[in-house]
All heavy atoms as an XYZ file, in Angstrom:
654
protein
N      28.119     10.997     -4.579
C      27.444     11.575     -3.449
C      27.552     10.686     -2.212
O      27.686     11.191     -1.116
C      25.969     11.814     -3.770
C      25.722     12.999     -4.688
S      24.001     13.198     -5.191
C      23.181     13.466     -3.650
N      27.444      9.403     -2.373
C      27.390      8.519     -1.212
C      28.711      8.518     -0.461
O      28.773      8.975      0.664
C      27.012      7.111     -1.637
N      29.753      8.023     -1.029
C      31.110      8.010     -0.492
C      31.237      7.497      0.942
O      32.317      7.540      1.511
C      31.732      9.395     -0.594
C      31.827      9.910     -1.996
C      32.439     11.288     -2.061
O      32.904     11.844     -1.077
N      32.429     11.868     -3.238
N      30.162      7.050      1.555
C      30.211      6.539      2.926
C      28.901      5.820      3.236
O      28.020      5.729      2.385
C      30.405      7.694      3.918
O      29.220      8.460      4.012
N      28.769      5.385      4.468
C      27.523      4.763      4.894
C      26.335      5.700      4.804
O      25.182      5.262      4.737
N      26.598      7.004      4.769
C      25.515      7.981      4.657
C      24.761      7.836      3.338
O      23.620      8.287      3.222
C      26.056      9.401      4.801
N      25.350      7.174      2.369
C      24.665      6.941      1.099
C      23.371      6.168      1.263
O      22.466      6.273      0.432
N      23.262      5.417      2.357
C      22.026      4.672      2.612
C      20.825      5.603      2.736
O      19.700      5.218      2.413
C      22.172      3.837      3.885
N      21.046      6.834      3.157
C      19.936      7.773      3.315
C      19.380      8.255      1.980
O      18.277      8.782      1.925
C      20.365      8.984      4.153
C      20.241      8.762      5.643
C      21.463      8.050      6.187
C      20.021     10.052      6.367
N      20.137      8.078      0.916
C      19.658      8.505     -0.394
C      18.640      7.530     -0.981
O      17.883      7.903     -1.867
C      20.831      8.686     -1.369
C      21.768      9.794     -0.971
C      23.053      9.520     -0.524
C      21.364     11.120     -1.037
C      23.915     10.549     -0.152
C      22.217     12.148     -0.658
C      23.488     11.849     -0.220
O      24.328     12.867      0.151
N      18.632      6.286     -0.506
C      17.707      5.292     -1.069
C      16.891      4.546     -0.024
O      15.772      4.132     -0.290
C      18.458      4.259     -1.945
C      19.045      4.917     -3.180
C      19.532      3.534     -1.158
N      17.427      4.357      1.168
C      16.751      3.561      2.191
C      15.346      4.031      2.515
O      14.400      3.231      2.499
N      15.145      5.335      2.804
C      13.797      5.788      3.109
C      12.821      5.599      1.944
O      11.628      5.378      2.156
C      13.989      7.272      3.440
C      15.398      7.350      3.943
C      16.152      6.370      3.085
N      13.319      5.667      0.734
C      12.456      5.416     -0.430
C      11.974      3.980     -0.475
O      10.816      3.704     -0.785
N      12.874      3.052     -0.142
C      12.478      1.647     -0.072
C      11.464      1.429      1.043
O      10.509      0.654      0.886
C      13.690      0.744      0.133
C      14.407      0.457     -1.138
C      15.584      0.992     -1.560
C      13.973     -0.429     -2.175
N      15.916      0.498     -2.799
C      14.940     -0.383     -3.197
C      12.865     -1.238     -2.345
C      14.828     -1.119     -4.365
C      12.757     -1.983     -3.510
C      13.735     -1.915     -4.503
N      11.656      2.098      2.173
C      10.702      1.953      3.266
C       9.304      2.376      2.822
O       8.313      1.692      3.085
C      11.127      2.787      4.481
C      12.350      2.229      5.184
O      12.728      1.069      4.920
O      12.926      2.963      6.008
N       9.221      3.514      2.144
C       7.936      4.000      1.654
C       7.329      3.074      0.614
O       6.114      2.826      0.607
N       8.167      2.546     -0.270
C       7.671      1.621     -1.294
C       7.131      0.345     -0.664
O       6.072     -0.160     -1.061
C       8.784      1.293     -2.285
N       7.848     -0.167      0.328
C       7.376     -1.384      0.995
C       6.109     -1.126      1.803
O       5.225     -1.986      1.876
C       8.476     -1.969      1.873
C       9.660     -2.537      1.096
C      10.790     -2.921      2.036
C       9.238     -3.719      0.242
N       5.984      0.056      2.389
C       4.750      0.404      3.081
C       3.596      0.428      2.080
O       2.519     -0.115      2.336
C       4.855      1.758      3.766
C       3.549      2.153      4.469
S       3.541      3.823      5.142
C       3.640      4.815      3.665
N       3.809      1.054      0.932
C       2.781      1.102     -0.106
C       2.397     -0.279     -0.606
O       1.214     -0.572     -0.805
N       3.383     -1.136     -0.782
C       3.106     -2.508     -1.211
C       2.281     -3.231     -0.154
O       1.321     -3.939     -0.480
C       4.410     -3.258     -1.481
C       4.264     -4.728     -1.891
C       3.456     -4.866     -3.176
C       5.641     -5.360     -2.032
N       2.640     -3.049      1.100
C       1.884     -3.677      2.186
C       0.439     -3.208      2.207
O      -0.483     -4.020      2.396
N       0.218     -1.916      2.008
C      -1.147     -1.393      1.955
C      -1.911     -1.997      0.786
O      -3.071     -2.407      0.930
C      -1.133      0.135      1.849
C      -0.656      0.888      3.080
C      -0.485      2.376      2.762
C      -1.617      0.695      4.243
N      -1.261     -2.060     -0.369
C      -1.901     -2.629     -1.565
C      -2.265     -4.093     -1.343
O      -3.378     -4.522     -1.626
C      -0.976     -2.480     -2.777
C      -1.503     -3.157     -4.004
C      -2.513     -2.572     -4.752
C      -0.994     -4.382     -4.415
C      -3.010     -3.198     -5.897
C      -1.480     -5.014     -5.543
C      -2.491     -4.416     -6.287
N      -1.315     -4.868     -0.837
C      -1.574     -6.289     -0.613
C      -2.622     -6.509      0.470
O      -3.311     -7.531      0.477
C      -0.277     -7.020     -0.260
C       0.764     -7.094     -1.371
C       2.058     -7.715     -0.862
C       0.218     -7.854     -2.578
N      -2.763     -5.546      1.371
C      -3.784     -5.623      2.410
C      -5.147     -5.157      1.939
O      -6.095     -5.111      2.716
N      -5.240     -4.796      0.662
C      -6.523     -4.402      0.089
C      -6.869     -2.938      0.238
O      -7.989     -2.542     -0.049
N      -5.923     -2.140      0.677
C      -6.180     -0.710      0.819
C      -5.789      0.003     -0.471
O      -4.619      0.056     -0.821
C      -5.397     -0.133      1.993
C      -5.849     -0.671      3.338
C      -5.142      0.009      4.496
O      -5.003      1.247      4.462
O      -4.734     -0.716      5.414
N      -6.769      0.532     -1.166
C      -6.507      1.277     -2.392
C      -6.057      2.679     -2.026
O      -6.677      3.346     -1.198
C      -7.762      1.339     -3.254
N      -4.970      3.121     -2.614
C      -4.449      4.443     -2.298
C      -4.882      5.491     -3.308
O      -4.627      6.668     -3.109
C      -2.905      4.440     -2.185
C      -2.460      3.578     -1.031
C      -2.262      4.021     -3.474
N      -5.536      5.093     -4.386
C      -5.926      6.066     -5.402
C      -4.718      6.581     -6.134
O      -3.913      5.820     -6.661
N      -4.550      7.886     -6.132
C      -3.423      8.531     -6.801
C      -2.157      8.312     -5.975
O      -2.028      8.837     -4.864
C      -3.712     10.021     -6.938
C      -2.579     10.805     -7.588
O      -1.578     10.191     -8.016
O      -2.700     12.041     -7.664
N      -1.195      7.536     -6.492
C       0.010      7.240     -5.704
C       0.855      8.470     -5.401
O       1.502      8.533     -4.349
C       0.771      6.231     -6.560
C       0.215      6.367     -7.924
C      -1.183      6.876     -7.788
N       0.864      9.459     -6.282
C       1.640     10.669     -6.030
C       1.018     11.453     -4.879
O       1.718     11.919     -3.976
C       1.751     11.540     -7.304
C       2.416     12.877     -7.009
C       2.497     10.789     -8.395
N      -0.305     11.564     -4.881
C      -0.990     12.260     -3.788
C      -0.792     11.505     -2.474
O      -0.570     12.121     -1.427
C      -2.477     12.399     -4.105
N      -0.836     10.182     -2.525
C      -0.641      9.384     -1.313
C       0.764      9.582     -0.763
O       0.956      9.747      0.449
C      -0.904      7.908     -1.600
N       1.766      9.583     -1.623
C       3.156      9.760     -1.186
C       3.424     11.163     -0.666
O       4.332     11.369      0.133
C       4.109      9.436     -2.328
N       2.616     12.125     -1.104
C       2.791     13.513     -0.681
C       1.935     13.869      0.527
O       2.017     14.994      1.027
C       2.430     14.451     -1.833
O       3.278     14.209     -2.940
N       1.129     12.937      0.993
C       0.233     13.220      2.119
C       1.040     13.499      3.387
O       2.183     13.043      3.529
C      -0.709     12.044      2.355
O      -0.006     10.956      2.948
N       0.455     14.235      4.308
C       1.154     14.484      5.580
C       1.530     13.195      6.314
O       2.609     13.106      6.894
C       0.147     15.303      6.391
C      -0.726     15.953      5.369
C      -0.810     14.967      4.236
N       0.673     12.183      6.249
C       0.958     10.919      6.925
C       2.151     10.210      6.296
O       3.025      9.694      7.003
C      -0.268      9.988      6.891
C      -1.480     10.529      7.602
C      -2.348     11.447      6.737
O      -2.023     11.765      5.596
N      -3.447     11.896      7.300
N       2.202     10.169      4.982
C       3.322      9.514      4.298
C       4.617     10.285      4.526
O       5.678      9.683      4.725
C       3.036      9.381      2.808
N       4.536     11.612      4.517
C       5.744     12.400      4.762
C       6.234     12.228      6.197
O       7.443     12.183      6.440
C       5.506     13.870      4.443
C       5.423     14.115      2.940
C       5.532     15.573      2.618
O       6.421     16.272      3.102
N       4.627     16.059      1.775
N       5.331     12.102      7.154
C       5.746     11.858      8.534
C       6.410     10.490      8.650
O       7.426     10.334      9.331
C       4.559     11.965      9.495
C       4.902     11.659     10.941
C       6.001     12.526     11.555
O       6.222     13.670     11.098
O       6.655     12.057     12.506
N       5.838      9.488      7.987
C       6.465      8.161      7.948
C       7.876      8.274      7.384
O       8.834      7.721      7.942
C       5.617      7.211      7.093
C       6.258      5.872      6.857
C       6.078      4.830      7.753
C       7.038      5.639      5.731
C       6.663      3.588      7.550
C       7.629      4.406      5.514
C       7.438      3.384      6.427
N       8.023      9.008      6.288
C       9.327      9.164      5.648
C      10.298      9.950      6.523
O      11.489      9.617      6.590
C       9.180      9.855      4.289
O       8.483      9.010      3.398
N       9.817     10.971      7.209
C      10.679     11.748      8.108
C      11.233     10.841      9.208
O      12.434     10.855      9.501
C       9.906     12.915      8.731
C      10.782     13.869      9.536
C       9.963     14.922     10.261
N       9.168     14.325     11.328
C       9.654     13.948     12.514
N      10.932     14.103     12.793
N       8.858     13.424     13.423
N      10.375     10.007      9.763
C      10.826      9.076     10.793
C      11.796      8.044     10.217
O      12.763      7.652     10.874
C       9.633      8.402     11.456
C       8.821      9.355     12.303
C       7.626      8.694     12.961
O       7.621      7.485     13.194
N       6.616      9.485     13.257
N      11.532      7.609      8.999
C      12.418      6.657      8.336
C      13.810      7.262      8.130
O      14.822      6.608      8.390
C      11.820      6.230      6.991
O      12.716      5.418      6.270
N      13.857      8.504      7.673
C      15.146      9.180      7.462
C      15.925      9.214      8.771
O      17.124      8.900      8.809
C      14.937     10.609      6.907
C      16.235     11.415      6.970
C      14.407     10.557      5.481
N      15.271      9.575      9.849
C      15.966      9.665     11.133
C      16.389      8.292     11.647
O      17.457      8.163     12.268
C      15.113     10.414     12.155
C      15.049     11.882     11.863
N      16.155     12.706     11.902
C      14.021     12.664     11.491
C      15.806     13.931     11.571
N      14.513     13.937     11.316
N      15.597      7.264     11.370
C      15.994      5.909     11.766
C      17.233      5.474     10.988
O      18.183      4.916     11.560
C      14.842      4.932     11.550
N      17.245      5.730      9.678
C      18.416      5.402      8.862
C      19.637      6.189      9.342
O      20.745      5.652      9.433
C      18.154      5.686      7.382
C      17.395      4.607      6.693
C      16.041      4.553      6.494
C      17.924      3.425      6.101
N      15.714      3.407      5.823
C      16.848      2.691      5.568
C      19.212      2.911      5.978
C      17.016      1.479      4.913
C      19.381      1.692      5.315
C      18.285      1.004      4.796
N      19.443      7.475      9.662
C      20.551      8.306     10.125
C      21.128      7.765     11.436
O      22.354      7.737     11.615
C      20.094      9.754     10.301
N      20.270      7.313     12.326
C      20.745      6.760     13.603
C      21.568      5.497     13.391
O      22.611      5.308     14.025
C      19.556      6.469     14.514
N      21.126      4.646     12.479
C      21.861      3.405     12.201
C      23.218      3.721     11.583
O      24.235      3.137     11.969
C      21.030      2.475     11.290
C      21.870      1.320     10.763
C      19.804      1.962     12.037
N      23.231      4.646     10.636
C      24.505      5.006     10.002
C      25.447      5.636     11.030
O      26.636      5.315     11.070
C      24.270      5.946      8.799
C      25.589      6.506      8.280
C      23.532      5.208      7.688
N      24.917      6.507     11.878
C      25.749      7.124     12.915
C      26.350      6.050     13.818
O      27.551      6.060     14.095
C      24.922      8.102     13.742
C      25.712      8.815     14.802
C      24.842      9.809     15.544
C      25.654     10.531     16.613
N      24.814     11.491     17.352
N      25.517      5.108     14.256
C      25.997      4.031     15.133
C      26.999      3.117     14.439
O      27.861      2.534     15.090
C      24.827      3.197     15.660
C      23.968      3.955     16.668
O      24.398      5.030     17.153
O      22.853      3.482     16.956
N      26.898      3.018     13.110
C      27.811      2.136     12.370
C      29.218      2.727     12.264
O      30.171      2.003     11.990
C      27.271      1.857     10.963
O      27.462      2.985     10.110
N      29.325      4.038     12.422
C      30.628      4.681     12.309
C      31.166      4.731     10.890
O      32.357      4.929     10.692
N      30.301      4.575      9.900
C      30.742      4.519      8.509
C      30.628      5.853      7.778
O      30.825      5.906      6.560
C      29.960      3.448      7.734
O      28.567      3.770      7.785
C      30.195      2.066      8.319
N      30.292      6.927      8.512
C      30.171      8.246      7.890
C      30.600      9.308      8.901
O      30.404      9.136     10.106
C      28.733      8.501      7.449
N      31.151     10.377      8.387
C      31.484     11.497      9.260
C      30.203     12.248      9.610
O      29.169     12.093      8.940
C      32.455     12.467      8.566
O      31.777     13.085      7.452
C      33.722     11.773      8.101
N      30.285     13.082     10.617
C      29.121     13.893     10.999
C      28.683     14.786      9.840
O      27.484     14.976      9.611
C      29.448     14.731     12.223
N      29.647     15.297      9.091
C      29.330     16.165      7.956
C      28.633     15.386      6.847
O      27.672     15.874      6.244
C      30.599     16.829      7.409
C      31.239     17.817      8.364
C      32.101     17.143      9.448
O      32.490     15.954      9.295
O      32.363     17.801     10.463
N      29.118     14.196      6.539
C      28.477     13.369      5.510
C      27.058     13.005      5.927
O      26.142     13.043      5.105
C      29.290     12.095      5.270
C      30.608     12.332      4.589
C      31.505     11.100      4.617
O      31.514     10.339      5.580
N      32.267     10.917      3.542
N      26.880     12.669      7.179
C      25.570     12.284      7.676
C      24.603     13.465      7.649
O      23.450     13.330      7.237
C      25.686     11.702      9.080
C      24.425     11.112      9.685
C      23.820     10.053      8.777
C      24.730     10.523     11.050
N      25.069     14.642      8.056
C      24.213     15.831      8.031
C      23.793     16.178      6.607
O      22.622     16.497      6.361
C      24.933     17.010      8.677
N      24.735     16.097      5.668
C      24.410     16.405      4.272
C      23.413     15.404      3.703
O      22.451     15.788      3.028
C      25.688     16.426      3.432
N      23.613     14.132      3.980
C      22.706     13.103      3.468
C      21.320     13.237      4.099
O      20.305     13.051      3.424
C      23.275     11.715      3.727
N      21.271     13.574      5.378
C      19.984     13.763      6.049
C      19.233     14.927      5.431
O      18.028     14.827      5.164
C      20.188     13.997      7.561
O      20.825     12.841      8.118
C      18.874     14.224      8.268
N      19.920     16.018      5.162
C      19.292     17.191      4.552
C      18.697     16.853      3.186
O      17.547     17.184      2.895
C      20.306     18.322      4.421
C      19.736     19.578      3.811
C      20.751     20.706      3.698
O      21.893     20.561      4.177
O      20.390     21.736      3.122
N      19.474     16.180      2.366
C      19.003     15.808      1.025
C      17.829     14.834      1.123
O      16.822     14.968      0.424
C      20.153     15.205      0.182
C      19.637     14.588     -1.101
C      21.191     16.270     -0.118
N      17.950     13.855      2.006
C      16.908     12.840      2.146
C      15.602     13.447      2.644
O      14.516     13.116      2.147
C      17.393     11.744      3.091
O      16.513     10.649      3.074
N      15.669     14.334      3.626
C      14.454     14.984      4.111
C      13.808     15.839      3.029
O      12.583     15.844      2.877
C      14.758     15.837      5.342
C      15.021     15.070      6.626
C      15.601     15.990      7.695
C      13.752     14.389      7.126
N      14.627     16.537      2.261
C      14.089     17.355      1.169
C      13.412     16.495      0.112
O      12.414     16.908     -0.486
C      15.197     18.194      0.544
N      13.914     15.291     -0.093
C      13.346     14.390     -1.090
C      12.094     13.683     -0.586
O      11.080     13.630     -1.276
C      14.391     13.332     -1.490
C      13.867     12.246     -2.406
C      13.518     12.738     -3.793
O      14.119     13.682     -4.292
N      12.547     12.111     -4.418
N      12.166     13.123      0.608
C      11.110     12.234      1.078
C      10.085     12.890      1.993
O       8.996     12.354      2.174
C      11.724     11.015      1.784
C      12.598     10.196      0.885
C      13.965     10.148      1.072
C      12.060      9.478     -0.168
C      14.776      9.382      0.239
C      12.854      8.719     -1.019
C      14.222      8.671     -0.814
N      10.410     14.026      2.593
C       9.476     14.720      3.484
C       9.635     16.228      3.328
O       9.899     16.943      4.289
C       9.716     14.296      4.927
N       9.460     16.727      2.112
C       9.781     18.137      1.853
C       8.941     19.131      2.652
O       9.429     20.211      2.981
C       9.537     18.282      0.352
C       8.582     17.181      0.012
C       8.945     16.053      0.934
N       7.725     18.771      2.976
C       6.871     19.705      3.711
C       7.131     19.683      5.213
O       6.639     20.535      5.942
C       5.392     19.398      3.452
C       5.027     19.561      1.988
O       5.660     20.387      1.297
O       4.110     18.854      1.524
N       7.902     18.698      5.677
C       8.142     18.551      7.110
C       9.582     18.805      7.503
O       9.888     18.860      8.703
C       7.752     17.139      7.558
C       6.313     16.713      7.282
C       6.088     15.282      7.754
C       5.329     17.659      7.934
N      10.482     18.891      6.551
C      11.912     19.062      6.855
C      12.140     20.432      7.491
O      11.674     21.442      6.979
C      12.742     18.936      5.588
N      12.822     20.416      8.619
C      13.170     21.646      9.315
C      14.657     21.651      9.615
O      15.276     20.587      9.658
C      12.395     21.767     10.647
O      12.851     20.734     11.534
C      10.901     21.668     10.449
N      15.235     22.815      9.863
C      16.655     22.832     10.245
C      16.931     21.975     11.484
O      17.962     21.348     11.582
C      16.924     24.324     10.505
C      15.931     25.040      9.653
C      14.699     24.150      9.685
N      15.988     21.929     12.429
C      16.176     21.099     13.629
C      16.288     19.628     13.251
O      17.112     18.897     13.809
C      15.018     21.307     14.592
C      15.137     20.509     15.875
C      13.958     20.706     16.799
O      12.965     21.321     16.446
N      14.075     20.182     17.989
N      15.477     19.151     12.291
C      15.561     17.770     11.833
C      16.958     17.477     11.299
O      17.539     16.448     11.572
C      14.579     17.492     10.690
C      13.168     17.213     11.160
O      13.004     16.647     12.242
O      12.236     17.563     10.410
N      17.483     18.394     10.525
C      18.758     18.179      9.871
C      19.909     18.173     10.878
O      20.860     17.436     10.728
C      18.960     19.237      8.785
C      17.929     19.072      7.692
C      17.705     20.326      6.894
O      18.403     21.311      7.023
N      16.691     20.298      6.046
N      19.810     18.972     11.934
C      20.868     19.030     12.930
C      20.819     17.844     13.888
O      21.833     17.458     14.425
C      20.758     20.330     13.726
C      21.063     21.549     12.896
C      20.785     22.850     13.637
O      20.381     22.848     14.795
N      20.989     23.966     12.961
N      19.642     17.239     14.074
C      19.518     16.175     15.072
C      20.282     14.921     14.699
O      20.552     14.097     15.544
C      18.037     15.845     15.307
O      17.478     15.221     14.173
N      20.642     14.759     13.439
C      21.368     13.551     13.045
C      22.878     13.753     13.094
O      23.617     12.805     12.985
C      20.954     13.118     11.644
O      21.339     14.097     10.712
N      23.331     14.976     13.203
C      24.761     15.254     13.146
C      25.488     15.099     14.398
O      25.532     14.557     15.331
């Protein structure tokens, strides 16, 4: 699936969310149910922004075609921000 720099979108946003969760935990903020926390509108918005940040870096790196980047963005948004992913989000990275 990766075959280019766009592969970073398949894992990068997940690491961002995990590190955010670790930071909250180490800061003494209990999240309760981690699945509910990861599915919250706030966490999904964080992830949506993360996906677009990763997409911008990959685009600037020149390591992926527009088609590879669009496909990876679509998959990443569906995975990390399923309630917020829109066709406009997916087109903005291409």
